[in-house]
C-alpha positions in Angstrom: 36.1 -56.5 45.0 35.4 -57.3 41.4 34.1 -60.6 40.3 35.9 -62.6 37.7 33.2 -61.8 35.2 32.8 -58.2 35.7 36.6 -58.1 35.4 36.7 -59.4 32.0 33.9 -57.7 30.9 35.6 -54.0 32.0 39.0 -54.9 30.4 37.0 -56.2 27.0 35.6 -52.8 26.9 39.2 -51.2 27.6 40.8 -53.7 24.9 38.1 -52.3 22.2 38.6 -48.7 22.8 42.6 -49.2 22.9 42.3 -51.2 19.5 40.4 -48.8 17.9 42.6 -45.7 19.0 45.4 -47.7 17.7 43.8 -47.9 14.4 43.0 -44.6 14.1 46.5 -43.5 15.1 48.0 -45.7 12.6 45.4 -44.3 10.0 46.1 -41.0 11.0 50.0 -41.4 10.8 49.6 -42.7 7.3 47.7 -39.8 5.9 50.5 -37.4 7.8 52.9 -39.1 6.0 51.2 -39.2 2.7 50.9 -35.2 2.7 54.5 -35.1 3.0 55.0 -37.3 0.1 52.3 -35.7 -2.0 54.1 -32.1 -1.3 57.4 -33.6 -2.4 55.7 -34.6 -5.6 54.1 -31.6 -6.6 57.1 -29.6 -5.6 59.1 -31.7 -7.7 56.4 -31.4 -10.5 56.5 -27.6 -10.2 60.4 -27.5 -10.8 59.6 -29.4 -13.9 57.0 -27.2 -15.1 59.3 -24.0 -14.7 62.2 -25.7 -16.9 59.4 -26.5 -19.6 58.4 -22.7 -19.5 62.0 -22.1 -20.0 62.6 -24.5 -22.5 59.7 -23.2 -24.6 60.7 -19.4 -24.2 64.3 -20.3 -25.9 62.9 -21.4 -28.8 60.5 -18.5 -29.6 61.1 -15.6 -31.7 62.5 -12.2 -30.0 59.3 -10.5 -30.5 57.4 -12.6 -28.6 60.2 -12.9 -25.5 58.0 -10.1 -23.8 54.6 -11.5 -23.9 55.9 -14.9 -22.7 58.1 -13.4 -19.8 55.0 -11.8 -18.4 53.3 -15.2 -18.9 56.0 -16.7 -17.0 56.0 -14.4 -14.2 52.3 -15.3 -13.4 52.7 -19.1 -13.7 55.7 -19.2 -11.6 54.1 -16.7 -8.9 51.1 -18.8 -8.8 53.0 -22.0 -8.4 55.3 -20.7 -5.7 52.0 -19.4 -3.7 50.7 -23.0 -4.1 54.5 -24.6 -3.0 54.7 -22.3 -0.1 51.3 -23.2 0.9 52.0 -26.8 0.8 55.5 -26.4 2.4 53.5 -25.0 5.7 51.1 -27.9 5.3 53.8 -30.5 5.1 55.7 -29.0 8.1 52.9 -29.0 10.1 52.0 -32.4 9.2 55.6 -33.7 10.0 55.1 -32.0 13.5 51.3 -33.8 14.0 53.2 -36.9 12.8 55.8 -36.8 15.5 53.1 -35.9 18.0 51.1 -38.8 17.0 54.0 -41.1 17.2 54.3 -40.2 20.9 50.5 -40.5 21.7 50.9 -43.9 20.4 53.6 -44.8 22.3 52.1 -43.5 25.8 48.8 -45.3 24.8 50.4 -48.8 24.0 52.6 -48.3 27.6 49.3 -47.7 29.3 47.8 -50.7 27.9 50.3 -52.8 28.6 50.5 -51.8 32.2 46.5 -52.8 32.3 47.0 -55.7 30.7 49.8 -57.1 32.9 47.4 -56.0 35.8 44.7 -58.0 34.3 46.6 -61.3 34.0 48.2 -60.8 37.4 44.4 -61.0 38.9 43.9 -63.9 37.4 47.3 -65.9 37.4 48.4 -64.7 40.6 45.6 -63.9 42.7 42.8 -66.6 41.4 45.5 -69.1 40.5 44.1 -69.3 36.9 46.0 -70.6 33.8 46.1 -68.9 30.5 44.0 -71.3 29.0 41.5 -71.1 31.6 41.7 -67.1 31.0 40.6 -67.7 27.3 37.8 -70.0 28.6 36.5 -67.5 30.7 36.8 -64.5 28.5 34.9 -66.7 25.8 32.1 -67.6 28.0 31.6 -64.1 29.4 31.3 -62.2 26.0 29.1 -64.9 24.6 31.6 -66.6 21.8 30.2 -69.7 20.9 32.2 -71.5 17.8 32.5 -69.7 14.7 28.7 -69.0 13.9 28.9 -65.1 13.6 25.2 -64.7 14.7 26.3 -66.4 18.1 28.8 -63.7 19.0 28.4 -60.7 20.9 30.2 -57.5 19.7 32.9 -58.2 22.4 33.4 -62.0 20.8 33.5 -60.3 17.3 36.5 -58.2 18.7 38.5 -60.9 20.0 38.3 -62.3 16.2 39.3 -59.2 14.8 42.3 -59.0 16.9 43.1 -62.7 16.3 43.1 -61.6 12.7 45.5 -59.1 12.8 47.8 -60.9 14.9 47.8 -63.8 12.6 48.1 -61.5 9.6 51.3 -60.0 11.2 52.8 -63.0 11.7 51.9 -64.5 8.4 53.5 -61.5 6.8 56.7 -61.8 8.7 57.4 -65.4 7.6 56.2 -65.0 4.0 58.5 -62.0 3.8 61.5 -62.7 5.9 61.4 -66.3 6.8 62.8 -66.6 10.2 65.8 -65.7 12.2 67.3 -69.3 11.9 66.2 -69.7 8.3 65.9 -66.0 6.8 64.9 -65.2 3.2 68.1 -65.2 1.0 67.8 -61.8 -0.1 68.1 -60.5 3.6 71.1 -62.4 4.9 73.6 -59.7 4.1 71.2 -57.2 6.0 70.7 -59.7 8.8 74.5 -60.5 9.3 75.4 -56.5 9.3 72.3 -55.3 11.7 73.3 -58.5 14.4 76.9 -57.3 14.1 76.4 -54.0 15.0 72.6 -53.1 16.0 73.3 -49.7 17.3 74.5 -48.6 13.8 70.8 -48.9 12.7 69.7 -45.8 14.7 72.6 -44.0 13.1 71.0 -44.6 9.9 67.7 -43.9 10.7 68.6 -40.3 12.0 70.8 -40.0 8.6 67.6 -40.9 6.8 65.6 -37.9 8.5 68.5 -36.0 7.6 68.4 -36.8 3.8 64.7 -36.1 4.0 64.8 -32.7 5.6 67.3 -31.7 2.8 64.9 -32.9 0.1 62.1 -31.2 1.4 64.1 -27.9 1.5 65.3 -28.4 -2.0 61.6 -29.1 -2.9 60.4 -25.7 -1.7 63.5 -23.8 -3.6 65.7 -23.2 -0.5 69.2 -22.3 -1.1 70.9 -25.8 -0.2 74.6 -26.9 -1.0 74.5 -29.5 -4.0 77.3 -30.8 -3.0 75.8 -31.9 0.2 73.1 -33.6 -1.7 75.4 -35.4 -4.0 77.1 -36.5 -0.7 74.0 -37.8 0.7 73.3 -39.5 -2.3 76.6 -41.3 -2.8 76.6 -42.1 1.2 73.3 -44.1 1.0 74.3 -46.1 -2.3 77.6 -46.9 -0.4 75.7 -48.1 2.7 73.4 -50.0 0.7 76.1 -51.8 -0.8 77.7 -52.4 2.5 74.7 -54.0 3.9 74.2 -56.2 0.4 70.8 -54.2 0.1 69.8 -56.4 -3.2 66.5 -54.2 -4.2 69.2 -50.9 -4.6 70.2 -52.4 -7.8 69.1 -51.3 -10.8 68.7 -47.7 -8.9 69.7 -44.4 -11.1 72.3 -43.1 -8.9 71.5 -39.3 -10.3 67.4 -39.8 -8.9 68.4 -39.3 -4.8 64.3 -39.4 -4.1 64.7 -43.0 -5.3 67.5 -43.7 -3.7 66.3 -42.3 -0.3 62.7 -44.5 -0.7 65.2 -47.6 -1.1 67.1 -46.7 1.6 64.4 -46.2 3.8 62.9 -49.4 3.1 66.0 -51.1 3.9 66.1 -49.6 7.2 62.6 -50.7 7.9 63.8 -54.4 6.9 66.9 -54.0 9.3 64.3 -52.8 12.1 62.3 -56.0 11.6 65.2 -58.3 11.6 66.7 -56.7 14.5 63.6 -57.7 16.1 62.9 -61.1 14.5 63.5 -62.9 17.8 61.1 -60.7 19.6 58.3 -61.5 16.8 58.9 -65.2 17.0 58.5 -65.2 20.7 55.3 -63.4 20.5 54.2 -66.1 18.0 55.5 -69.2 20.3 53.5 -67.6 23.3 50.7 -66.7 21.2 50.4 -70.5 19.9 51.0 -71.8 23.4 48.8 -69.6 25.4 45.9 -68.7 23.0 45.8 -65.3 24.3 45.3 -62.9 21.4 45.5 -59.6 23.6 49.1 -60.4 24.9 50.3 -61.0 21.3 48.8 -57.8 20.1 50.3 -55.8 22.8 53.3 -57.1 22.0 53.1 -56.6 18.2 52.0 -52.9 19.1 55.1 -52.2 21.1 57.4 -53.5 18.4 55.3 -51.3 15.9 55.8 -48.2 18.2 59.8 -49.0 18.3 59.7 -49.4 14.5 60.0 -52.9 14.5 56.9 -53.6 12.6 56.2 -51.1 10.1 53.1 -49.1 10.3 51.6 -49.9 7.0 51.7 -53.9 8.1 49.3 -53.0 10.9 47.2 -50.8 8.8 46.9 -53.5 6.0 45.9 -56.1 8.5 43.2 -54.1 9.9 42.0 -53.3 6.3 41.8 -56.7 5.7 39.7 -57.7 8.9 37.2 -54.7 8.1 36.7 -55.8 4.3 36.1 -59.4 5.6 33.5 -58.4 8.2 31.8 -55.7 5.6 31.5 -58.3 3.1 27.9 -59.3 2.4 26.4 -62.8 2.8 23.9 -64.5 1.0 21.3 -67.1 2.1 19.8 -69.3 -0.6 16.3 -69.7 -0.7 14.9 -72.5 -3.1 11.8 -72.0 -5.5 11.7 -68.5 -3.9 11.7 -65.0 -5.7 12.3 -61.5 -5.2 10.7 -58.6 -7.0 12.2 -55.7 -8.7 14.7 -56.5 -11.2 17.5 -53.8 -11.4 20.0 -52.8 -14.2 23.7 -52.4 -14.1 24.1 -50.0 -17.0 22.4 -52.0 -19.9 22.8 -55.5 -18.3 20.0 -57.3 -16.3 21.2 -60.7 -15.7 24.9 -62.3 -14.8 26.0 -65.7 -16.1 27.1 -66.8 -12.8 25.6 -66.5 -9.0 28.9 -65.0 -7.9 29.1 -62.3 -10.3 25.5 -61.2 -9.5 26.3 -61.3 -5.8 29.4 -59.4 -6.1 27.6 -56.5 -8.2 24.7 -56.5 -5.5 26.8 -56.2 -2.5 28.1 -52.5 -4.3 24.6 -51.7 -4.8 22.5 -50.3 -1.5 19.3 -50.7 -3.2 19.7 -54.3 -3.9 18.0 -56.5 -1.7 19.2 -60.0 -3.2 19.8 -62.4 -6.5 17.2 -64.2 -8.1 17.8 -66.8 -10.9 16.1 -66.4 -14.3 14.4 -70.1 -13.6 13.2 -72.8 -15.8 16.9 -74.3 -15.7 18.4 -71.3 -17.3 21.9 -70.1 -16.0 21.4 -66.6 -15.2 21.0 -64.2 -12.4 19.2 -61.1 -11.9 19.4 -58.6 -9.3 16.5 -57.4 -7.2 15.4 -54.7 -5.3 12.9 -56.5 -3.2 13.3 -57.9 0.6 10.4 -60.1 0.6 10.4 -63.7 -0.7 7.7 -64.7 -3.1 6.8 -68.5 -4.4 8.4 -69.0 -7.7 6.2 -70.7 -10.3 9.5 -71.0 -12.5 11.3 -73.0 -10.0 13.8 -69.9 -9.1 16.1 -69.7 -6.7 16.9 -66.8 -4.8 19.7 -65.4 -2.5 18.7 -62.8 0.1 21.3 -60.2 1.0 22.6 -59.8 4.6 25.3 -57.3 5.3 27.3 -57.3 8.4 26.8 -54.2 10.5 30.1 -52.2 10.0 32.7 -52.3 12.7 33.2 -48.5 13.0 30.0 -46.5 12.8 30.6 -42.9 12.0 29.9 -42.2 15.7 32.8 -44.6 16.7 35.3 -43.1 14.0 34.7 -39.5 15.5 35.2 -40.7 19.1 38.4 -42.7 18.1 39.6 -39.7 16.5 38.8 -37.4 19.4 40.7 -39.8 21.6 43.9 -39.9 19.5 43.8 -36.2 19.6 43.2 -35.6 23.3 45.8 -38.5 23.8 43.3 -40.8 25.5 
């Protein structure tokens, strides 16, 4: 039988692997989606190039027409080969995106089952409360207050998850308000979504159909132009029905911009449809202080489209940026050796500016003031502190270890591809 401490440490390791995996899935899906969008833009540009060549040819003298036609043929052959190659990549990216989506949902369900069993062990078998579980976890992983140097890797993992949870909750309230007092620009959309929730799924299917039509057009496939126009009008009419304010000012002939706006409306509609669920996650989180339970709820909504993937990704990115930021410890009447140049500059007017530049340079060991009361600061390569005769002050750089080492990233990507 596992002891409480063994159960906690085992679960903490599983959680760490799970959150790295989900982060990898989110990044992978964003990258694949970006590939498809890049392809659409390139294909659109190629069509523009072809039109430009035709315009150029029509304005040239008749004796140059044969030469221009040869040039045109070569350019178009090259562009069509490029578009065809990108078309295959875009199709493959779409397939991988769908597969990754399935893997994400499977992994989230698996982790939810593990988390449920974990809580049952403490709440039902051991008679613990949520507060006691949190205290036991903090004790087990060496979490002691807010001093970063006193936390184990597991303790820091808890902080990361907490920052992501709070980042998502903050985004929801800033963007949408709440279900009882929504942001005015979403009121029409909220009323329409609540009136008939099932209609939102139909809109998602329609948006996917439009996207396929646009991809087919981009690669030069023969499509019914009347169908494309009909889809454009249907999206505009639907956005007006849903009172989607952001549709105002969009060129009715630019179907790609219309499609982007329509997709954004659907994403917002999905969030509003799950508004109560998001607020319940927040209530439980505030009451129980259980960051992992809250994260599970957020991930489940993400898998069903209730929270856009990029919001989770931005929250992870903010956490990474915060942890990767270098810290500086002040040492009075001390100096570091080895002045570094940045371009032609050797000194900065503020210590903050100097530290920001030092953080970007691997060979910079810290910052040292000019001394003698002069408000100027230099970057130094040295790591050893020496006594200063000029009353200088130094700040020794200490960069926190990266969350994801190269080895961890490769491992998480392998897990994502294998489906954990």
